[in-house]
C-alpha positions as CSV (number, residue, x, y, z in Angstrom):
1,X,16.9,129.7,70.8
2,X,15.4,127.7,73.7
3,X,14.2,129.3,76.9
4,X,12.9,128.2,80.3
5,X,9.3,127.4,81.1
6,X,7.4,130.7,81.4
7,X,3.8,129.8,80.6
8,X,2.7,128.9,84.1
9,X,4.2,132.0,85.5
10,X,2.5,134.2,82.8
11,X,-0.9,132.6,83.4
12,X,-0.5,133.0,87.2
13,X,0.4,136.7,86.7
14,X,-2.5,137.3,84.4
15,X,-4.9,135.6,86.8
16,X,-3.7,137.8,89.7
17,X,-4.1,140.9,87.5
18,X,-7.6,139.9,86.5
19,X,-8.5,139.8,90.3
20,X,-7.4,143.4,90.6
21,X,-9.2,144.8,87.6
22,X,-10.5,147.8,89.7
23,X,-7.0,149.2,89.8
24,X,-6.3,148.7,86.1
25,X,-8.1,151.9,85.0
26,X,-6.4,154.0,87.6
27,X,-3.0,152.9,86.4
28,X,-3.8,153.3,82.7
29,X,-5.2,156.8,83.3
30,X,-1.9,157.8,85.0
31,X,0.1,156.3,82.1
32,X,-2.1,158.3,79.6
33,X,-1.6,161.5,81.5
34,X,2.2,161.2,81.8
35,X,2.6,160.1,78.2
36,X,0.5,163.0,77.0
37,X,2.3,165.5,79.1
38,X,5.7,164.4,78.0
39,X,5.0,163.8,74.3
40,X,1.9,165.8,73.5
41,X,-1.7,164.8,73.1
42,X,-1.6,163.5,69.5
43,X,-1.2,159.6,69.6
44,X,-0.1,159.4,66.0
45,X,3.1,161.4,67.0
46,X,3.4,160.0,70.5
47,X,4.2,156.2,70.6
48,X,4.0,156.0,74.4
49,X,0.5,157.6,74.4
50,X,-0.6,155.3,71.6
51,X,0.4,152.2,73.6
52,X,-1.4,153.6,76.7
53,X,-4.6,154.2,74.7
54,X,-4.3,150.6,73.3
55,X,-4.2,149.4,76.9
56,X,-7.2,151.6,77.8
57,X,-9.2,150.2,74.9
58,X,-8.3,146.6,75.8
59,X,-9.5,147.3,79.4
60,X,-12.8,148.7,77.9
61,X,-12.3,152.2,79.0
62,X,-14.8,154.6,77.3
63,X,-13.3,157.0,74.7
64,X,-14.6,160.0,76.7
65,X,-12.5,159.0,79.7
66,X,-9.4,158.6,77.5
67,X,-9.9,162.1,75.9
68,X,-10.6,163.8,79.2
69,X,-7.3,162.5,80.7
70,X,-5.3,163.5,77.6
71,X,-6.9,167.0,77.9
72,X,-6.0,167.2,81.6
73,X,-2.4,166.2,80.9
74,X,-1.9,168.7,78.0
75,X,-3.3,171.6,80.0
76,X,-6.8,171.8,78.5
77,X,-8.3,170.7,81.8
78,X,-7.1,171.1,85.4
79,X,-5.5,167.9,86.7
80,X,-3.0,166.4,89.1
81,X,0.7,166.3,88.0
82,X,2.3,162.9,88.4
83,X,6.1,162.2,88.3
84,X,7.6,158.8,87.5
85,X,9.9,157.2,90.1
86,X,11.6,153.8,89.9
87,X,12.6,151.8,93.0
88,X,14.8,148.8,93.1
89,X,15.3,146.1,95.7
90,X,15.5,142.4,96.7
91,X,12.9,139.9,97.6
92,X,13.1,136.4,99.0
93,X,16.2,134.5,98.2
94,X,17.8,137.6,96.7
95,X,15.3,137.8,93.8
96,X,15.5,141.2,92.0
97,X,12.5,143.5,92.0
98,X,11.9,146.7,90.1
99,X,8.9,148.9,91.1
100,X,7.7,151.7,88.7
101,X,5.5,154.3,90.3
102,X,3.6,157.4,89.3
103,X,3.0,159.8,92.2
104,X,2.0,163.3,93.2
105,X,3.8,162.8,96.6
106,X,7.2,161.1,96.5
107,X,7.6,161.2,100.3
108,X,4.4,159.1,100.7
109,X,5.3,156.7,97.9
110,X,8.9,155.9,99.1
111,X,7.6,155.3,102.6
112,X,4.9,152.9,101.4
113,X,7.2,151.0,99.1
114,X,9.9,150.7,101.8
115,X,7.3,149.4,104.3
116,X,6.1,146.8,101.8
117,X,9.6,145.5,101.2
118,X,10.5,145.3,104.9
119,X,7.2,143.8,106.1
120,X,7.7,140.6,104.0
121,X,11.5,140.1,104.2
122,X,12.7,142.2,101.3
123,X,15.1,145.0,101.1
124,X,15.1,148.3,99.2
125,X,18.2,148.8,97.1
126,X,19.9,151.8,95.6
127,X,19.3,153.1,92.1
128,X,20.9,150.7,89.6
129,X,21.3,147.9,92.2
130,X,19.2,145.4,90.2
131,X,18.2,147.1,86.9
132,X,21.2,145.6,85.2
133,X,19.6,142.2,85.6
134,X,16.7,143.3,83.3
135,X,16.4,144.2,79.6
136,X,14.0,147.0,78.5
137,X,12.3,145.5,75.5
138,X,9.1,144.7,73.7
139,X,7.8,141.2,74.6
140,X,5.1,139.2,72.8
141,X,4.2,135.7,74.1
142,X,2.2,133.1,72.2
143,X,0.4,130.1,73.8
144,X,1.8,126.6,73.5
145,X,0.7,125.1,70.2
146,X,1.3,128.2,68.1
147,X,3.4,127.6,65.0
148,X,6.9,128.5,65.9
149,X,8.0,128.6,62.2
150,X,5.2,131.0,61.3
151,X,5.9,133.3,64.3
152,X,9.6,133.3,63.6
153,X,9.1,134.1,59.9
154,X,6.7,137.0,60.5
155,X,8.5,138.4,63.5
156,X,12.0,138.5,62.2
157,X,10.9,140.0,58.9
158,X,9.1,142.7,60.8
159,X,12.3,143.6,62.8
160,X,12.1,141.4,65.9
161,X,15.5,140.8,67.7
162,X,14.8,137.2,68.8
163,X,12.3,134.4,68.9
164,X,12.5,132.0,71.9
165,X,10.8,128.6,72.2
166,X,10.2,128.0,75.9
167,X,10.4,124.5,77.4
168,X,6.6,124.3,77.8
169,X,5.8,125.2,74.2
170,X,5.2,128.9,74.6
171,X,6.9,131.2,72.0
172,X,8.4,134.5,73.0
173,X,9.2,137.3,70.6
174,X,11.6,140.1,71.8
175,X,11.9,143.5,70.1
176,X,13.6,146.8,70.7
177,X,11.1,149.1,72.4
178,X,10.8,151.3,69.3
179,X,10.0,148.3,67.1
180,X,7.4,146.8,69.3
181,X,4.3,148.2,67.6
182,X,5.5,147.3,64.1
183,X,6.2,143.7,65.1
184,X,3.0,143.3,67.0
185,X,0.9,144.7,64.1
186,X,2.7,142.4,61.6
187,X,2.1,139.3,63.7
188,X,-1.6,140.2,64.3
189,X,-2.0,140.9,60.5
190,X,-0.7,137.4,59.9
191,X,-3.4,136.0,62.3
192,X,-1.0,135.5,65.2
193,X,-2.6,136.9,68.4
194,X,-0.2,137.1,71.4
195,X,-1.4,136.3,74.9
196,X,0.9,139.0,76.3
197,X,2.1,142.0,74.3
198,X,3.9,144.8,76.2
199,X,7.0,146.9,76.5
200,X,8.5,145.6,79.7
201,X,11.6,145.0,81.8
202,X,12.4,141.4,81.1
203,X,14.6,139.5,83.6
204,X,17.7,138.1,81.9
205,X,17.9,135.2,84.5
206,X,15.4,133.8,86.9
207,X,15.6,132.6,90.5
208,X,13.5,129.5,91.3
209,X,11.5,129.8,94.5
210,X,9.2,127.0,95.9
211,X,7.2,126.3,99.0
212,X,7.4,128.8,101.8
213,X,9.8,131.0,99.9
214,X,7.5,131.2,96.9
215,X,4.5,132.0,99.2
216,X,6.5,134.8,101.0
217,X,7.6,136.3,97.7
218,X,4.0,136.3,96.4
219,X,2.9,138.1,99.5
220,X,5.6,140.7,99.0
221,X,4.7,141.2,95.4
222,X,1.0,141.4,96.2
223,X,1.6,144.1,98.8
224,X,3.7,146.2,96.5
225,X,1.3,145.8,93.6
226,X,-1.7,146.9,95.8
227,X,-0.1,150.3,96.6
228,X,-2.0,153.1,94.9
229,X,1.1,154.7,93.4
230,X,2.5,151.5,91.8
231,X,2.2,151.2,88.1
232,X,4.3,148.1,87.3
233,X,6.3,145.5,89.2
234,X,9.0,143.5,87.5
235,X,10.9,140.6,89.1
236,X,13.1,137.6,88.3
237,X,11.5,135.0,90.6
238,X,10.0,131.9,89.0
239,X,7.3,130.9,91.5
């Protein structure tokens, strides 16, 4: 199956994330705490916690930090209790935006998210207003030049739902959320290392933005991502 060009957008997003490394640990710690509180502190029996710990290790977080936050979440240490809240809305040109937050103060969080939307020309929507435009799935993306045949053979055998060759040569593997780890592990065992590997909300269709519209959309996304309570931002704009 052929797909649109995603590689430039992915590299752009990764570059911006690298600029904000200071916030990465904070977000991962919250994810670890929520995952451990909901599913228990044993990563072998808690897939969400396992993925959060994988993220922590990839970000070079010390094992002591990981263990301390699991202990906090499971009641072995005193800690803050976070709740997960999702906000939906529209950006420039009607682009759809999903904002996932973890917060200990929902009044503060909704005010900050609403302010970010309104400041740069977006609008907050109601629950479900844009979520239908996204698919919750595992996503693995390989750099242009990776063997499509090899990725397809390994991925489909491991249980992937689809393999998409994008216009720019990148290869995208999609899985059900519950099959993500098995497919990722099979691909890595075959020597195929993805540039991006995550369980995400993937836009089913994209809206192309250029010039001033793209710049305004980027400012809006940056402001939302910089909010302390924001964990992830998903959108369908191709900038």
